[in-house]
N, C-alpha and C positions, 0 to 999 in steps of 0.2 A: 713149397706153396706158401704164400703170404696171406694174411688175413687182416684187412683193415679194421674190422670190428674188434679183434683181439688186441691189435696195436693200441686202439683207443682205450680199451679197458685197462691195459697195463699202464699206459701213461696217466690214467686217472687215479691209480693206486697211490695212496700217500706214503707208502713205504719205499718208493723209488729213491735210490741213493743219488747224491749229486754226481755229475759227470766228472771223471778224472781227466786230467790233461795228459794225453798220450801223443806220441809222434804220429804224424799222418804219412802214410805211404800211398803212392799211386801205383795201381796195378793195371795190367792190360784189360781191355774191355771184356775179354772172355773169362775173366776171373771174378767170381762173386763171393763176397764175404757175408757173414750173418748180418752185419750192419747194413750192407747193401740191400738185403731182403727186407730189413726193418724200414729203410727209407722207401722202398717200393710199397710197403704196407701203408705208410702214411699218405701215399698218393691216392688213396681211395680206389685203387684198381687191383684186382686179384691177379697175381703173377704165378704161373705154374711152370715148373721145369721137371720133366719126367726123368726118371732114373737113368734111362738109356741115352739121355741128351746131355749128361754131365758126368764128371768123374771127381771124386773127393781128392784134394791135394793137400799136402802138408808143407811144401817148400817150393820156392822158385829159384832158378839158377842165379838170377841177378838180384835177389832180395838182400838189402843191406844188413839186416839183423841176423846174427848167428843164432842157430837153434831152430830155424824155420819160421813159418807163419804162426801168428797167434790166433788160435781158434780155427774153426772149420772153414774151408774155402772150397768152392766148386769151380772146376774148369768146364765151361760150356763147350760142348763138342758141336761140330757142324752136323746138321741133319743131312742124312743121305736120302736122295730122292730116287 
């Protein structure tokens, strides 16, 4: 779940560190990272993904970096009707 109001409160905090320059990776649309959720929170819309709709993943087969993904990522599963 993302929270636009929490995102604004964190951004307003003077203790936020400057952003580091990190490599950018492109993931499939079904993969969500924590930064993707932060981007959604900045959009002033609440986004909710239920536990049964996603799976926590640590690596992708074609990821160029050894050692897996940095941070938590979610694989969004298709909803069954």
